[in-house]
N, C-alpha and C positions, 0 to 999 in steps of 0.2 A: 417734694418729699421723698425720702428714700425708706422703703421698707425692707427690713431683715428678717427672714424666716428661717434661715439655715442655723437653727438654734432657738433660744427663746424669742418670741415675737416682740419686735420693737420698731419704733419709727425714729427716724434721723433727720434733723432739719438741714438746711443749706450750710450752716456753720458747723455741722458735725456734732451737735448736741442731740442728745437723746430727748425726745418729747414723750412725756407721760400720756399714754393712751387713755388711761383711765381704769375702772374696776375690771374685774375678769370678764364680766359680760361684755364690755366694749371689746376686750381683746378677742373673744370667741367670735363676735360680730365681724371684726375686721379680719380675723383669720379665714372665716367663710367667704368673705368677699374677694380676698387675695388668692385663695386657692381656686377660685372660679375662673382665674386667668382672663378677665376682661368680660366674661360672660354675665348675663343677668342672673341674679339668686332671687327666687320668688320669696314673697312675704312668708309664705307657709314654711318653706325650708329653713329660712331664718328664726322663725318663732319656734319651731320644733327643736333647733340647735340650742337654742337658749332657755326654753321652758319646758321641752318635752311636748307630748300630744295633748296640749290644751287648747281647745277651740275657742276660748273666751274672747270676746270682742275687745276687751280690755288690753289684750296683748298688742293689738295692732298700735294703740297709742303708745304703749310702752316701747315698742319697736321705734317708733317715729321719735321718740325721746332719745333713745340710745343712738340712732343715727345723727340727731341733731348735735349731740354731744361730740360725736366723731367729726362732723364737718366744722363745728367751732375749734376743735383741737388741731385738726389737719389741714383744714382750708375748706372753704364752702364749694369749691368745684371738684373736690376729691371723689365724692360719692355722688353718683347720678340716680335719679329715679326714672326706671324704665321697665315697661312692659310687666306691671304688676309685682315688681321687685326693686332691687338696688344692684348697682355695679360700680367697680372701681374704674374711674375714667383713666384709660391707658396712656393719655398725653400728660398726666399731671404727676407722675410718680416713676421712681426707679425701683427695681426689685432685685435683691441680691441673687435670687435663684436664676433670674434670667442671664445675669453676669455668669454665673457658675456655668449653665448650659453652653454659652457663647465660648468660655474659655475651653470648655471640654470638647466643643465641636472643633475649634481651631486646632486644639492638640491633636485630635485624631486624624486631621487632614495632614498635619506635619508629619504624623507617624506613617501615615500611608504612603507619603512622599520620600520617607527615609530620612527626614530631618529630625533626628532624635533629640538633640539637644534642645531645639526649639519646642518640641513636643514636651519635653520634660518641664521645661519652664512655665508653659501654659497650663499642664496638669497640676502643677504645684500651686500656681496662682488660683486655680479653681479650688483647690482644697482648702487654701487659707481662708477662703470666705466663710467657712463653717466655724461657728462659735460654740457648738455643741455637738453631741452625737446623733440628735434627731432634729429634723426639721419640724417647725411649728411646735416646738417643745412646749408643753402645758396647755395646749389649745386644741389637740386633736379630739374634740368632743363629738364630731360628726364624721359619717362615712366619707363625705367629699374631701374633708381636710385630712383624714387619715390617709385616703388614697393618694393624695398630693404628697403627703409627708413620706409614705412608703416609696413612691416613685423617685422622689429626690434622694432617698437613702440608697436605693438600688444605683441609681447613677453615681452616687459618691462612691459607693464600694467599686463600681466598674472603673471609675477614674482612677482611684487608687491602685487597683490590680494593674491597670495598664501603665500608670506611671512607674509602679515598682518593676514591672517587666523591663522597661527602659534602662532604669537605673541599675538593675542587675547587670543587663547587658553592657552597662558602662563601667562595671566594676566597683559599684558602691555597695557591696554586699555587707561590708562590717558595719557601716552607717545605719543599715536597715534592721539589723538584728531585733534590736529593742522595739522598734515601732511595729514590725511584723509580729513579734511576740504578743503584743498587746492586742493587735487586730485578730490574730490566729484564735486567741482564747475567747475574744468576743463572738467571733463568728467561726465556730469550730466545725460547721458542716460545709463551709465554703473550701472546696478542694484546691482551688487555684491558689488561696492564700496559704494553705498548708504547704503546697508544693514551693512557693516562693519562699516561706520560711526556711523549709528544709534546705533549699539551695543556697540561701544566704548563711545558714549554719555551716553547711559542709564546707563551703568556699573559705569560711572563716576558721577552719580547722576545728569545728565543734562537731564532729562526726556522730558521736554518741548521742548527742541532743538532737541531731536531725533524725536519727532513727527512733528516738522516743517520740518525736512529733508524729511520725508515721503510724507507731504502734498506738498511740492516743487517739489518732483519727480513725483508725481501723476499728477500734473497739466502739468508739462512738457511734460510727456509721452501722455497725452491726447491732447495737443495742437499740438505737432510736429508728433506723430505716430498714434494717435487716438486709443490708447490702455490703458488698466489698468496694474498697476505693477503686477509682476509676483508673484507666490506663495511665494518665500522666503520672499520678502518684506511684503506681506500681512500677513503671519504668524508672523512675527517679529512685525508689527504694532499692531496686535490683542494683542499678549503677553504684549505689552508695555501698551496699555489700560487696561489691566486687573491687571496691576501692578506686572506682572512677569517679573523678570530679567533674560534673558537667559544667559546661561554661554558661549555658542558659537554661532556662526552664524547658524541658523537653516538649515539643510540639508533635503530636502523634499523628501521622499521615500513613495510612495502609493503602498500598497501591491497589486501586480499583478500576475495573474496565467496565463501565455501566453499558446497559444495552436497554434503555428504558423507552424507546419509542414505540407507540401503539402499532400494531400490525397494520398494514394497508388494507383496504377494503378489498374484498375477494372479486369484486365487479367493479374495477377502475377502468374507466374508458375516457379516451380523448386527452386533452390538455397538452398536446404534443409540444405547442410553442411554450407554454409555461415551464414544462419539464426541461425543455432546451435553455430556458431562461436561467434556471437554477443551475444547470451545467455550466453555464458560462460564468456565473459569478463564482462557483467553486474552482474553476480552472484559473480565473483571475486572481484568485485569494493564494492559490498554490503556487502559481508562477511569479510571485513576489510584486505583482503590480499594485497591490495593496497590502499594507502591514497587517491588516486583519480584516477578514471577509465578514459583511453582514448584509443580510437582505431582509426586507419587510414583505410579507405576503398578506396582502389586505383585500377585503371585499365584504359585502354584505353577509350577514348571517345565512348559512344555507347553501353557500357557493362552493363549498368543498375544500376550504383552505387546508385544514388539517388532513384531509384525506390525500391531497396533492403532495403536501411535504412527507407524509408517511411514505407514500408511494415512491417518491424520488429518494428518500433515505434508504428505503429497502434496496433500490436499485444501485446505490453507491455506498453500501457499507465498507466495501474496500478502501475507499478513500479516507476513511476514518478509523485507523487500526487502534486507536486509544478509547474508542466507545462513542456512545451517543447518550447524551443526557437530555432528558424531556422534563419540563416544569410546567404544569398548568397553573396559571396565575388568576385563574377565575375567582370572582368575589373580590377583586382588588387587593390581592395578597401584597402586603408591604414588601419593599424591596429587601428590607433587612431579613425578613422571615424567609423570603426565596432564596437569598444568598446563603442562609444557614443550611436550608435543605439541600442545595447544590454543593456546598463544602463537605457535609456529611456524606452525600452520595460519592463524593469523589475521595472519601477516606479520611477526613479530618474527624478526630475525635469531638464529640459535643463539648466536652469540657476545654477543648482547645480553640474553641470559636472566639474570634475577637468580637468585642461588644458593638463597636459603632459600624455603621453601613459602610463608611469609606474604607475602614481597616479589612472588612470582610471582602469588599470588591477587590481590594488590592491583593488579599490573599488568593482569590480565585485567578486573578491575572498571573499571579506567580505561578499556580499549579498548572495553568494552561501555556505557559511560555514555551515548554519543550515537549507538548503534546499536540497531536493531530486529532481533534475531537469535533463533533457536531453538537452544538448546543441549540435546543428548539425550546422556545418560550411560547406558549400557547395562551390564547385568551388574554393578551396584554392590552391593559385599558389606557396607559398613558406611557409617553416617552421616559418619564421618570422611572417608571418600573422597570423598564428594559436597560436603561443607560449603565447601571452598574455591572452588567453581565458582559459588556463588550470586551473581547480579548485585547491584551495589550500588543502581543507580537506572537509569532508563530503561526501555525498553518490551520487553527481551528477556524470553525465556521459558525456564527451565530445566525439562526434563522427565527424572525419574530413573526408570530401570526396574531393578527389583530383584526377585529372589526373596524377599528378606527384607522384612519390615514394619519399616521404619526409623522407629520411634517417636520417636527423638531429633529427627529433622527436623521431625516434626509438632508437638512440643511446644515446640521452640526457635525454629524458623525459620517456623512456621506453614504449613508445606507442605500443599498439597491432597492428599487421599489417594483414590486410584481402585483399588479391589481388583477383579481379574478372577477370576471363578469359571468353572464349567462352562458351556458353550453349552446352552441350552434345546433341546428335541427339534427343534422346526421349524427354526431356523437351523443345527442341527447336521446335520439331514437335507439342507438345500440346500448346505450345504459339502461334504458327501460327494458328492452328486451332481454338483457343480461340479468337483470335483478328478477324480472318476472320468470325466468327460466323458458322463454318462448323460443321455439325452434321452428324452421320452416318459414312459409311465406308469412307475412304479416297482415292481419287483418285491417280492414278500412278504418277501425277506431283507434289503431295505435298512433297514427299521425295526429288525430285530433287529440289523443291524451297526452302527446308531447307538446302540442301547442298549448293547452290548458295549464301546463306546468311552467311556461314561460322560461324554459331553459335553466331553471333553479334545479341543481341536483338533488338537493334534499327532497324536494317535491317530487321529482322524478323517482327517486328510491321509494317514498312512501307509496305511490301509486303503483310501483312494481311489486312492492311487497303485498299490496291489496290483491293484485292479479294473481301473484303466486299462491295466495290463500284462496284461489277459486273464485274471486270476484269477476263478474261478466264485463267484458271491456265496454260494451254499449250501454250498460247500466251506469258504470263509473263515467262515461262521457256525459250522459244525461244529467247525473248529479253534480258534476263539476261545472257544468255550463252556467249554472245559477251563481253569479258573483256574490250574492247575499250570503251563501252557504259554502262558496269554494273553500275558503281558509279553514273553515270548520272541519271540512272533510279531508283536508290535506294534513291528517293526523293519523297515527296508529291508533288501533283500537283501544289500547291501554293507556293511551295519553303519554307514553315515554318519548315519542318523538313527534313534534308538531311545528309547522311552518309558522303559525301564528306566535308561538311561544318564542321561537328564534328571533322574529322581528321585534317582538315586544321587549326583548332584553335591550336592544340597541334604543328602542323608543324611551324607555323608563330612564335610561342614562343621560337623556337629553335635558336641557333647561326648559322650564315651562314655556319660555317664548318660542324655543325651537320646536317643542311639541306642538304648539299651536299652529305654527307655519306648516308643519308637516300635515296636520289634519286639514288645513285649508287646501294645500296642494291636492290632497286626496278628493276633494269635492269635485274636481274637474276630471272627467273621464278623456284624457288626452295624453299622448306619449311624452309631450313636452311642452313648456310654456315659456315666454319670454320674462326676462327679470322684471319688467314693468308690470305685467300681469300679476307675477309673484307678489310684488310690492302692494299692488290694489287688493289682492287676496287677503294679505296680512294686515292691511290697514297701516302699513309702515310709512312714516312721513320722512325719512331720511335715508340717503343712499347708504351711509355708513352702517345704519342699524340693519338695513336689509343685507348688506354684504356679510356682515358679521353672522347673522342667523343662516344664511344660505352656506357659509363656510363651515359652521357648526355642523349641519346636516351632512354636507360633502363630506367633511372628516369622519362622520359616522357611517360613510358609504350608504346612506338612505337616499341620497339624491345624487345625480351626476350633472355636473356643469358642462354643457357641450361647447364645442368650439364656437358655435354661433352665439354663444351667451344665453343659452336657454336651459332651463333647469328640466331634468328629465327623471322620473320615477320608474323603477321596475314595477311591472303590473301587479305583482302580489303586494308590493310594499304600497301601492296606490289603494288597493282594496282594504289593506289593513288601515291606512289613514283615514279612508272613507268611513270604515266602520266605527273607528275611534271618534271621529267627528259626530256620528249619530248619537253615540254614546254620551260624549263629554260637552258638546255644543248645543245651544238652544237652536230651535228651527229659525227663529228670527236672526241670529248670528250667522247662520249658514246662508241664508237667503241673501243677506246684506253683503257676504264675501263674494258670493257668486255674482251679484250685480255689479259689484266693483271691478272684478275682473272682466265680465262682459263689456263694461262702460269702457275700460282702457283699451280693449280690442277695438271697440267702436270708433274711439277716437283715433286711433293709429291707422286702422284700416280706410278711415274717411280721408285722412291725410294722404294714404297711399292712393286711393281713388282718384283723388284731384290731380295727382301726379301721372297716373297711368291713364286716365281718361278725363282730361281737362275739359272735355264738352259736357262734364257732369252738371246737371241742373241743380238748383238749390234743394228740390225734393229729395235728391239722391243723398244729400248730406244729412238727412234727418238721423237722430240718435247720437250724432257726435257732439258730446256735450261735456265730457269729463275735463275738468280744469283741476289742476294741481296734482296730475299723475306724475310719478317718477319715471325714469328710463324711457321716456318717449323718444324714439330713434328720429335723427335728422334726415328726414327723406328729401334730400337736396335736389334730386332729379328723377326722371322716369326710371333710369336703371337701378338707382337705390330702391325706389319703391317697389319694383318688380322683385329685386332680390329680397326685400322683406316678406313681400307676399308669397314669393316661392316657398320660403322658409316656413311661414306660419300657416300656409292654406290648409294643410291636413288638420291642424289644430282648430282653425276656425270652422271647417266643415264639420268637425265633430262637436264643437260648441253650439252650432246651429242645430245639429241634430240632437243634442242632448237636452238642450234648454228652450226650445222652441214652444213647448206648452207651459213651462215654469216662468219664463221670462220673455214672452213673445215681443214686448215692447222694445227689447234691446236686442233680439235676435234678428227681426227682419231687417233693421238697417245694416247688420253685418252681411246679410245676404246681398243687399243693394250695393254695398260697398266692395264686394267681391267681384261685381259684375265686369269691370275692366280687365282683371285678372284671369276671369273665367274665360272671357271672350278671346283673350291672346294666348293663353298658356294652358288651360285645362282640357281633359278629354270631354267630348260631348256629354256623355252620359253623367259626368260629375257636374257639369254646368247645369243639366237638366234637373239632378237630384236636389243640388243646393238650392235652386231656384225655387222649386216646387215646396222645399220646407220653408223657405223664406215667405212664400205666399201664405201658408198656412198660419204662420206665426203673425203676419200682417192682418190676417182675418181676425185671429184671437185678439189681437190689440186694438182692432177697430180702425186700422189706418188704411182708408181708400187709396191714398195717394201711394203708399207703400206697395199695396196690392197691385195698383195699376203699373208701377215702375217695373215690378218684378214679372208680371205678365207679358209686358213688352219684352224683356230679357228672355223670357221663355220662348216667346215666338221667334226671335233670331235663332236660339239654339235648334228648335225643331226645323226652322228653314233650312239651316246649313246641313242638316241631315236629310233633307228633301221629305221630311214628315209634314206634308203640305196641309193636311186636314188639321193635325194638331197645332201647326202654326197659325192657320187661319182663325181657329177658335180662341187662341191665346191673344192674338192680335186685336181681334173684335172685342174681347173682354177688356183688354187694357183701354181701348178707344172709348168704350162705353163709361168706364170709371174715370177717365180724365175729363170726359164731357160733362159727367155729373158734378165734378168739383171745378168746373170752368177753367180747365187747364188747357188753353188752345194750344200752347207748345207741345204739351204730351200729346194731345190728339194728332197734331201734325207729324210728330216723330213716329207715331205708331202707324198712321196712314201711309207714311213713306215707305216704311218696312213692309206693310201689307202689298203696297203695290209693286215693289221689287220682288217679293216672294211670288206673286201672281205671274209677273212677267217671266220670271225664272222657270214657273211651271207651264208656260206656254200660253196661258190666258192673257195675250197681249191686249186685247180690246177691254177686257175687265180691268186690267191693271191701271189703265189711264185715269179712270175716275178717283181713286183713291190718292193717286199721285198729284193730280190737278187740285184736289182738296187741300193736300198738304202744303202746296205752293201757295195757294191762296190764304191759308193760315199763317204761314211763315214770313209772308212779304212784310206785313205791318210790324212783326216783332223785330225785324233787322237782327236776328241772332244768326252770325255767320255759320256756326256749327250746324244749326237747323237747316239753313239755306243750303249749305254744303251737301246735307244728306238728300235733301230732295232733289237737287239738281243732278247729283251722281246717279240717283236711282232712276230718273227721267232718261239720263243719258243711256243707261242700261237698257230701258224699254226701247228707246229709238234704235239702239244697235241690234237688238234682237229682232225689231221690225224692219231691219234694212235700211234705215233711215239714218245714213252714216254722217251727213252733214249736221243733221239735228242732234245727232249724238256728240259730235265734236263742239257744238256750240253748247250744250248742257254741261259737258266736262270742263269746257273753259270757264263757265260760270261757276261750277263746283271748285275748280282750282283757285280762281279769285276769291271765292269765299274761305277756302282752307287758308289762303294767305292772311286773313285777318283774324284767324283763330289762334286761341292760346295752345292749341294742339296741331299746329300747322303741319309737323312732319308727319304725324301719324295719318291725319287726313289726306295730306298729299300723296302718300304712297298708295292709297287706293285710287286716287285719280290717275296716277302715272301708270298704274298697272291697266286701268280701263283704257287709257290713250294707247298704249302700247298695243292692246288688241285691235283698236280700230286702225291704227297705222299698218299693223302686220296684215289685217284683212285686205287693205288697200294696196298691199305691196311693197310699203315703204319700209324696207327691213332696217335701214339705219336710224330713222324716226322711232321705230319700233323697239329697237335695241337700246336705244338712248332712254326711252321712258322705262323700260323694264328694268335696266341697270339702276335707275334712279329709285325705282321703287324698292328694290332690293335693299339699297343703302339706307334708304329711310326707314324700312320696316325693321331693319336690324338695329338701327340707332334707337328705336323705341321699343325693342323687345317683343314686337308682335311676330311670332313665328308662323301664325297662320298667313298673314299678308306676305311675309317673306317667302313662304312655300309657293303662294300664287304667283308671285312675280318670278321666282325661279322657273316655274312651268313655262311661263312667256319666254323667259331667256332660252329654255331649251328649244322651244318652237323656232324662234329666230336662228339658233345655232344650226338647227336641222335644215332650215330653208337655205342655209348658206353652205350646206354640205359638210358642215364641221361637226362630223358624228363624236368625237371625244368630248367636246364641249357641251353637245346636246345631251349626251348620256350623263356627264357629271352634274349638270344643273338639275336634270330631272331626278336623278338618284337621291340628291341633296333634298329635293322637294319631298320625295316620298319618305325619307328618313325623318323629316320634321313632322309630317302628317300622320305617320304611323301611332304614335301614342295619343294623338288627338281624336283618333277615329273619324277622319274625313270622309265625306259621302263619295268624293271622287277618287278614293285611294286605289279601289281595285282598277279603275279605268287607267290611272296613272301607272300602275304597276304593269298593265298590258301594254302600253305605250313604251315603257322601259324596256320590257322583255323584247318588243319588236325592234326597237333601235339597237339592242345588243345583238340580235340574231340576223339582221338584214339592214344593211347600211342604206338600201334603196327605199326603207321604209320611212325616211325624212321627208315630210311635206315640203312641196315647193310653195312659194307665196300665194300664186295664182290658185291653187287647189288646197289651200290649207283649210282644215276642219273648222267648222264654227265653234266658238268657245263653249266649253261644257261646264266652266266653273263661273259661278255668280260673282263677277268682280265688281262689287257695289258696296255701299256702306250698309251696316247693319244696326 
């Protein structure tokens, strides 16, 4: 069915026959539905249109009867019941008004491209669709229909004027006189129509009539509006009086050199790289490398985008001799409105503005073609807002400032991208001091204030203003340390400037699903998380859905996707998101989301642990249970597992610290699963801290097995730091817990560690008993990893007791057990280091060198930095014994470099040996008088 509203309302069937709609009430009802443009019109609105404000229930029945009649006449699927009202189905009808708009838009595009003949054809085709002077003629009983009719009428007049302009330029003035005379009398206050009629008359040698049109219009404007004709009419009138016959309707453009950019902030600091990047874009534009220059300056709210552009523009005014145009497009100003402002600011008279957005954009390009100007669009929300402003040719530069990353402009227009992040500490400090007016030496509180602002220039300026107003720095520090109130305090006292408000603008522009994901991300107090953890937080079940949500947040500069495919939030954004979650989400929903994320980390860390430390027993895998998670990395080998753990270690440590009390049953397995990475890569204080937090979580969760496993790990960490009392306590606690649970393998493992620690402390006789108990418990279990550990530590005891053959026998047994282990290379590295020491003490330098080199190779292949350093120390001893001083220095220097971040107990001693090697070549020990080993080369 085709509906025609450009005149009296009527329906036309497929054969072209008019279908009687019915009585007037049927026509009014149909007009209301058509004017809604596919949207639902509620029963109340329809009943008021038909019967006025009559709340009678009988009207509902009457409305249904009218709808039933229309459905019977027009087709049962034409009118759809939806949402407490009715709507016209868009798939089952055609509307002449839609055809009119399509013709008009196509004509405007042709006109903007200079294809005037094609534009005229389309404009006339659009006008021929009108069957009367008004749309919805006879049925404009409601505000909605009247508004739709008025809008179509305005479009019709604009189309008519645009078409006449083209026809006048084509010399059709005589043909237009009669048509324009009728229109000009009907719309006597439309100055553009009057000017067109005057031009048609004067070019048809009807000069007196043209002057009469001006005089009639002048009197009417004075009588009804109290104003004079505009510049277009006045210029045309003057030209006619002088006997000049214009060829076209005059378009008034007064040369204007705008200087509209806001002044740069008085205290602008830093951003040298960003200023240089803008310089580079400007030079490229002027050098002809690009037909027109454009750059997008983007970043989160409060990062100082407008301040940066204002500072750069102020420094480069000389580069834009024709001026600087600044448009703030906040509140999503439509492109057609913004273009009108730009054209008027460039000197185009308001009554000379083209009607369509394409024509306005073309006019702007024409004005810029021979100018060198800077155009700045601020607060741009979409690519569509900015695209009409791109210069076509010439040396003008367009700078777009947006909170959003407008990828479409980069992809289609080749716009340069400049992303503003947080200020580094040094310029942030300078900015705070400048805003606060501080001079002289800084107080101890200034660095703390800078840190609490997290590099956001807006936050720094607010704090600086508070200091300038005599706020005490120490009081401000104390107030801002509370994360619950920090955002509230990062605002001026009058509320004019607020960090929360700035972030909220971007937040409220997100979709509901994007806002929900941001709130979920704010629940975790971490710098960044993996995509899989984000999917778990959001409860997202498909990769594409999560990717779309993250892209939406990244486009709004509310998150950053790191090169490692992790999602990071600025700390102030995270606080905002966390507080929004407290307001908008229930406690149950927040708890479920946190547990989903912890479960994802539990699953992946368990996989990594089994790669890093294949000796892991089943008890270490507790808590790894998440099925169906997304983005679970494929940790194919030890190196991949270590890379993942290196990346996520800080995040996991913070999760353990944050959620140990709220979700202890998921936290202690995380601590257990980090044991392999902690032993190989972490500083000792980190190892101890994470393990102690895991122990507290295991106690809260009631997991004796988890508590025992973690106490065993804690004992190893204290042993490596020679904290023997703490190590003994931890081992004894672990052994007792394992015994309570009947875990003989656990007891044997801890007893073997305890014996090695006692041997290392010199208590050789006391060390033998726990090691023999461990051997007795391990033998029937036939666990190669456990047997390896017991035999290796027995070998260490024998070596310390100067029983070298017994040591060799034990090490040989340990190496044999290692060969049967899934973690052969890692275990074998320890054995070869110890065998190297035995042979070195016996003077077998070749054998010692072979074992040490093998240990270095194996340790490196498994990513164990600690064992690599121990083996390198041995390589240095061998090289020194051979009087190869450069090789000895190189090996020991590398060992010291590896151990420095780990906080190893022998670091000072190694540094002393290295210093001696560097200062005196005679310090290299001979094999026969080599010092006894000071490093415990044993399994832990």
